[in-house]
C-alpha positions as CSV (number, residue, x, y, z in Angstrom):
1,M,17.3,9.4,59.9
2,T,16.9,12.9,58.5
3,K,19.7,15.5,58.1
4,E,18.1,17.5,60.9
5,E,18.2,14.5,63.3
6,R,21.9,13.9,62.3
7,L,22.7,17.5,62.8
8,K,21.2,17.5,66.3
9,L,23.0,14.2,67.2
10,S,26.3,15.6,65.9
11,R,26.2,18.2,68.7
12,E,26.4,15.4,71.3
13,P,29.8,14.1,72.5
14,I,31.3,11.0,71.0
15,I,31.1,8.2,73.6
16,W,33.5,5.2,73.1
17,T,32.4,1.9,74.5
18,G,34.2,-1.4,74.9
19,D,37.8,-2.0,75.9
20,L,39.5,1.4,75.1
21,L,42.9,-0.4,75.2
22,D,42.0,-3.2,72.8
23,D,38.8,-2.9,70.7
24,C,36.2,-0.1,71.0
25,T,33.2,1.4,69.2
26,A,31.3,4.7,69.2
27,E,27.9,5.3,67.6
28,W,27.4,8.9,66.8
29,A,24.9,10.8,64.6
30,G,24.3,7.7,62.3
31,L,28.0,6.8,62.1
32,M,29.9,3.9,63.7
33,L,33.5,4.6,64.7
34,R,35.8,1.7,65.4
35,A,39.3,1.4,66.8
36,E,41.2,-1.8,67.4
37,W,44.7,-2.7,68.6
38,M,46.4,-4.8,66.0
39,D,50.0,-5.5,66.7
40,E,52.6,-3.9,69.0
41,E,51.7,-0.2,69.1
42,Y,49.8,-0.2,65.8
43,W,46.1,0.6,65.8
44,W,43.4,0.2,63.1
45,W,40.4,2.5,62.9
46,A,37.4,3.0,60.6
47,V,34.3,5.1,60.2
48,Y,31.1,3.7,58.7
49,D,27.9,5.6,57.7
50,M,25.2,3.3,59.1
51,V,22.4,5.4,57.5
52,N,23.9,4.9,54.1
53,N,24.1,1.1,54.0
54,E,27.1,0.8,56.3
55,E,29.3,2.5,53.7
56,T,32.9,2.9,54.8
57,V,33.7,6.6,55.1
58,D,37.4,6.1,55.7
59,S,39.8,3.8,57.5
60,S,43.4,3.4,58.4
61,N,43.7,0.9,55.5
62,E,43.8,4.0,53.2
63,Y,46.9,5.5,54.7
64,E,50.5,4.7,54.4
65,S,51.3,6.1,57.8
66,I,50.5,4.0,60.9
67,F,48.5,5.0,63.9
68,I,50.3,4.5,67.2
69,G,48.2,4.1,70.3
70,A,44.6,4.0,71.1
71,A,44.2,7.8,71.6
72,A,45.7,8.5,68.1
73,A,43.4,6.0,66.4
74,R,40.3,7.3,68.2
75,A,41.2,10.9,67.5
76,K,41.7,10.3,63.8
77,A,38.3,8.4,63.6
78,E,36.6,11.3,65.4
79,S,38.2,13.8,63.1
80,V,37.2,11.9,60.0
81,A,33.6,11.5,61.3
82,G,33.3,15.2,62.1
83,A,34.6,16.3,58.7
84,Y,32.3,13.8,57.0
85,L,29.2,15.0,58.8
86,A,30.1,18.6,58.2
87,K,30.3,17.9,54.5
88,I,27.1,15.9,54.1
89,L,25.0,18.0,56.4
90,T,25.8,21.3,54.6
91,T,25.1,20.1,51.1
């Protein structure tokens, strides 16, 4: 996938699939975003660059703070994904 293709795809909305209240995934501009309910209100999230050998861009494992609720986990994954694409597509 070229930078131009990724840039074009990054203008599309992020669509989450799966059970939004348990375990969900979004594929967007060569990235995979994941969010999963772990325990009580705690949610795990991660962003992977599927074009770059499924490299982990970032995940909640790297933070001391916890992410409460599905919306917070998805929002953080989307924020990280957007910042990552902005960085790699402008260099």
